[in-house]
Phi, psi and omega in degrees: 000130185263107188258164180311140174062013177233017187288111183235123182253124184287143173279141166294156176269008179289145180286146178255135187252125169297143174299142180290129176299138177244130182296139179231143172288129176227116173270127175219109189226102180293333175067011184259357187253200185287336185207162170276150181275351183232175184265110173250152171261117196255136183233137175040242195281358186300119182205173173257130181287337166246025182292163174230013179066029179261356189235197185287333188246120189294171179276153174286314180299125181084004180283129196295328191302327181264009173311134185080003179231157184264124177283120178248171172090196181094200184287309195243010178098344176223153180253155009279160169286159171287150182300135180095347185243015186267199177188163174283106178271130167258324168217156181271167181232214186216157160261003182226186177269026185265206195245011179310319181257006192282159175049049181236160178214154181201140184202143165242145173221128181301131179268002168251165182229161185236131184290152180248007185288343178242019185077185192207128162237129186232135170226155179194163180234135177249152161222139178234120190202185171048047178264181185259019176068026184295138184266144177267187187295342171264022184057028176268139177277090191248348195061200186194166356259298181173187180234143174237153164239143179217160178235134179228147177308121182297348183270350172270157180304155181278121177218169170239164179271205188284168178275177172075235186285342174294344176051032176069026170238299188273172177285162182241144172275338187212354182242113177296145352284169194245349178297134165269177184305142169282123178070027189292141180251315185214135173229134176252112183265125180254097218230096174292322184270332170110011185259348178312321176259020188255111178293343177277357180254316186209140178065186178255012185218153182206188187276333190286171190308136180050040179064020185284173184282161178139140181270139182233100185294164172049056183235136173258114184240157179242136167233154186269210184290159182190152174202041178273097182195155183303321182302305175304311185296322176292329184276311190263335177238049186292345174295327173267340188225069183282155190287336171237167184057021177302127188277357174224179172284152185295333177297309180290331176293319175301307182309306183298323181289319182297318178291331186272328191075011178235151177296150177238160177259103178233040181271002185076012177200165178295147179220152167277127174273189185289344177260006171091011180273147177269122189246123184277158184307131178085354182265155176278144178275186174258018181262106176284136181300131179303319180224121178231047175053048176303147179287136180256295187192176183196171174218127172268135184298141176243195179059028175063033180254134178244159170285328183268149166233101192276136177239356177304125186235000185205201180253172184297000178243359188260354177090336177061199189245160183276123169279122180234141172304333184288331176291341190280157179269107176288142184228126181256128187244151184221115177243131181223138179230114173296163175293343177260011174093013181269127184249133178231148175210130177221174180214151176234124179264119171064033181083003185279187184295148178299126172255122189281128168263321178213142179228106175050053172267128179292125181243358181293327176299321179271338193248333186096168180295162177299130167298169179284344174208158173243160165239152185264153168210150177228138184211146175211155180213159171236169170221248168280344170258155175224164165207157163280126178244117186235156178229142170219169165056050181272137176220148179214138177211161178286159172222128185280159182299330176274022183303329183303325183247354180233013186277213182293116175251107184265127183288143174288143184279077180207178182274161170272138180256127183240121172238242168284345182214172177251137185249120184244130179242154195212158168223142181251114187283341172285107183070008168048084168219177188215162176227151172226114179244152171253111185235143178281144163283136183235157176232138173276120190295334184277319182263332183083015185277131178263143183200170182264137180301144183289319168280133181278151174286323179196159185223118184297326183290321179292332176297318184277337182256323184080169188087208184295149177220076186295353174293323172287298175199171185294332183250009181285129170233151191227137180283135182291140163278102189292168187303328182277343176270005178254145182258103179243136183233160182215181175238124184260019176100344175227328171209170177285139172221165176301145172281062180234143190309325187277356178260351178282149175283163179306311178302317187287318170311315178295314179305316185271330177200080194294333172299335184247016187301329185253016184261163182280342179202168188230124171305314186298313183301312182290331170306311181290331174286354179123346193290139184253344181302334188267011180275149180305327177297337178253019178087006173277194184236014185249153181310138171281119178273146174285325187205152183284327175287128183277175186292140185251100190260298188236019172254129186277137169300132182235113186268134180231115176237222174309152169299146189209011182285147188285054185253024187297332174090193000288153191278109180226123172291106189291333176284326178236078196289336181280344178301141183271112176296135170297333184278117186287149180302143183070002182284326176280334174300327179290319182297310175313306182297316181286352178235018183297333191251008180290162187302140162280136182223131174263124182254146170198144182269142183227161181267034166259008183092010188224139165276121181254153171235129186233127181294147192214031183082201188192184176234152180268186187288354184251008170094010181266139176289139185213160171241017181300312184266309179240121181305149180253076183227001174071026176283142181286135172252348185200144166220145181226123165262103182306143181303322180301314182293321182296324179286340184249346191287333160272127182220132176305331172280108188299336183288347181250355185275117187292343180256357182284143182292341175263018187301130173270292180173146171212168173250138180234295171234088193239033178232160178275129175291156168254155180218160179176173181257150176208161190243124179201160171061030181057036175203156171269146185225158164244127185251154161238125183237132180214173176243193186246352187070232176270012177276167176098359182267133182290345181246020178087193190293139175258121176262014183226188176235035180229338176277145183277138174247169174243114179253174172205162176228140176230159175227136180230141179265113188244026178309315191229094181309336182287351180266356186282109181199152177302328180301338184259001186317315180302317183272336186274342178265108177292303182176160175229132184241138184214180184297334181289346179225005184274126175223148188239139175309321185268008174233111180245164177072219183275003179274086186260153182266352184299330182293347183267352178283111168254212180285122187280078181283323189293166171263115181305150178231141185258123177213154179271135187248158188289354176274014180082353176261156172269169185204157167260124187243134183206150176282160181295349182101182173247156176063028182290155180312318184278334182071012181268191177229141185182174179259133170257131178245106173274099186275132177255112177296170175297333179269002177091353174296160185233146181208159185241140160239149186229124181246109180264146180274345181087357187261086178258195180316319184298335181258023175300117182293350177263359180067026181259351181070023175291167178275141174267188174160159177240125180270305186242151176229150179242099176291148171241134177248108193272339183245009174076010180267009181063031168244130188280139186250305184231157174235124177252153181201150167255148185244181180295334174281354179094019178264136169265129190237151175238123175258120187267113183247026182283347178289144170284353187247114177300334182291344180270353181293139183210176175238152181296144185298327174231157180291149178295331176198147179229136183290145194298330186240022181064030179292135184282152171244107185246358176248185195278148165266143178258134178241131187227155168258121174244148190304149176281179178284122184062247177249022181279168186297153177285166177257138170270121187240128176255121182242137181206175170235163173250153179144168185195134178253130170257125193284161173295137182235181180298342188232005183210142177290166179289142176233173185222160176316128182223179181098328176201161182296153177263169186215162162258138184224144170238113182237132185287122170275102192271355186259080181252008181304312184292326177292314190287340179292335186247351187261161176291161187300329184289338181250024183266161184229167180292144192212161184227149171233143356280209172305131184252150172247112192265120168229174184302324182284354173264006177256151176297136171266113176259162183217153175281122185269326179201150184230125171272168183267127178292150177204120193053241179269005181266121183282173175282138180236151182243137168246155190228142181294172177222062176290169178258128183280130176263087184302133170307129182074022182232178172245030175307321180246027176107178184253008183294155173292144190054020176279346189227098189231019190243145186244017175141211192222165174207152177222125183283138170267141187291162174223154177233149185239122174248150181082186177210165184052229183290338178272359184292128178236129179249134197237118176256114171299137186202181185247123173226006173248162177282140177274170168231160173243137176203132176055044181069003186250151171262118186235128187207144170272126186265153170247127167257105181310142171302140178246111177243101173269097192305315184283334182265359177065014176269135184216125171245119181307151169304146178207186183172167179248147163258110183267143172221110181231161185300119185291339182279338187236326195080010179250190178296153179276194181279347177205162180303138187270331191256140175267159183265200185290343184249015188055026166271163179248100184277166171246162176230116184061026179088357187265157176283138181276123185246346184211147184227132178287067185256357179058036184283153181244151177073189176267127185302142168265147182245129174228159177242136179223128186048043176062017181244137185273153175223152174257121180244124171204176185248146188257174188290343178269007174089348180272159182267154177216147181231124182229134170288144181243158181253109183287335184282003170277012201300147160270205181235157174135155168226150185278154188261005174247149191264015184296134176297159178272109174205000000 
């Protein structure tokens, strides 16, 4: 019989044979060392800044091309660079407004080729800096000219194109030489001056209106195939371009042909052209050149970002400033051509989100079929303006036609939700789409090993998109759930309404699709509902999506099934036993019975602007999983687009506009929703309440702690999934709150609480309070306009009306422990029920300044609720607390009362933006802590004797120095399928006021424990980077252990091409001491509990993300979670390793 949380499917014993691996050619040339690993043809100023002349590309130092000039730039401003810190230089620059770098060219073209039968994906990084501040056509001090990367027919000789604005790829209209690359197929122009896309400078087509002329500076442009050069003209059109008796110079013949895009007759006599026209000598024919490096598309950098980084500060006699590579803005490019000719190009500024120039555009019609192989080329040039132009990190690899569905899967940073199935969520950074799969836990009948099934039962992305669904099987196909078959709701400012054009307000219509505000329908609104007809690939103007489901980054799958809270009653407030509860005795038990068979729904937020709900089977009245009433197929049963997402999902900045072909990325509904039961209106209800994470900001994602954000909170009534339909929108949507409509009962007049609401990253929690009302509790978020930290209490009165209280800590920018006036905030809160009556007494939370707070909600009068005047604890160097704190009761010393212990980890993740990579807390080591809340005097005065806790008098001061220091004593190296293990010390906490460590004076001086997480430093000197392991995911408590996933952030040093993927450890330490348990907690691949060097294993290197889930299979406990590479992992755990302690909040382990 399959019971809830115990569904195990036995594996068949047939062997599963892996698909044979196929050898693939991969080119990886970092160009940072003494030589290249490949055979390049090097021309003019091309050289390696750390080179030693041992390879095909010469060293810059001593290169005769630069004789008479000063080599500038590099790591320290002079060359050579240290090995591993160099670059491929194409041209030199200047440190003044002089001519040190003028009129230079440099290029490398591969003497090797790359086959195209498996497609091609190329990435490389450029830096442009150290110029002479020469002004471009827009009067910007940009230097000149630019860099090109090109692909050419591998059967043609290795050549480069014309100088000047042609950037060594296309033919030229005005700058000798005029020849374009032989057999050119694609050219990418990285163009600070602006002429690569200018038809007045090169070729017969350009970026301006109708292909007209004009320079467009700081632009990334694409040109197509071309072969306009003397070698081609004289060979294939010798009738017009004879090798002898040519009536003009070869250069003029190429120049004229390039500018016109048509063949010319320079034979010295009249000729009949292909259309029968008589063409006199020196005149243009009517025969258009098949391929003339035609302009395809381009992208002008936004956000005040330029291709170039100018450092010229004076004249050629004043010395100027020092040009160094580290001051430049690196831009990384990714160009993909599938084997069937679909071209994509994107770029990333300084490790920021990839910004699309072109996505899956078929180019074979304009460029001709792919040649059988490509050769690669880089070229750059300067003129009256100069810049250092450099390349690093060149890589080329095959790309399969199906890479969109089987390519890079990056796991969302959230927990796995385990019920009868494991739900895994993903995001794909290429074109930003997501997946949510449901997979069974399975057990091998021979070994007893529990694992996650390879094939999914369903994939929500497939359901919304349709077509092949390899997550289910190699042959599975799914019919799309069309736009009209979906129930999508939103909030119009006064009520819940269907997400239909007619139901939106005028302001919402204008915000979403101003061009259609007065129309009967909106293409963008239909696009957001899932219509594909408006996509570029179908002749429309909106971005072509890989899948309709948006990327799922930081929202965890949240499973909601039958009601299961421990509210059977009778309901008695232990602090106020004479109070009459609004909940009738037995009412919750009846509610559970009546809803025992309601549909299981998995809810998750996605960055397509919606909170989605997908059906996942149900249970019968005996608790057995069944699909008889509700299919387990992942069909969407409900979606909600918050008004805050609706108002920002269209943006005039195309990089932030979800529907724009140039969309880079944005966040919309990026937080994990909370769910729970509450009583009002004489009935029990189930609510789902959530925030937007980093979404809701008019200017996109905030990656710092100084910018003000705009958050929102929404609440839905999900009691009965059978009622999910657009016709019930007004009853399903409770309300949505944002700064525009948020007011608090305890803030009156002009003193508004709305300014304290920031980006709502945390998961709201639903709890009963002592005033007889239920409430939603959540932190004020990060990056609020006021920049303080506090708790919002959303009260739900017995008649269902709502009101707010806000409790502010008073710790805003002026209290920044680092003295930088940064913004503070609280992401997650933890309610604590100290006496087991299911009514919240205190709420604990950590803030971004590293303070731990206690909010007192013990009064029956909300006006008496308060926050402690000072923090319970402050981290010594302001290490931030952005994840949830865990609150536990641990046994007292001897027969003494138990202690309330608050455990947490420090760390913070700043999301990736358009111009910066994701970053993490830095500057000092991060820690795990367990801190005793010693101030229980007021509580003990009102609580029954059985619910009292250890307390101290007088006022105490808890600092890091008064905590026991535990240490990581050993770490093993992973090998094959054996992960890395950690052991931890097991010191004893000498509690203040106890005799835990004897009765001698000063023997007991500690208020808890601490454990430092490691850090690693790579590089040296100015290139040194220290990476701090930290906590950015919520911990959990189980079996007396504090369990948390740590994060070792990925290290990507863009200029040196070094990259270490993110990793981390799942730590399980005694909540009472912060040390090792009594036995190893984690099982190995054979369900044994290993030791390392004789020590108890307290950490395992799984690179887990989110909060681990605990499930039971065959009466044994397992830890289930998702890893950074997207796979799920299952590990048996050892409950006999237990520390001691029980959590004080009643949330189920699930």
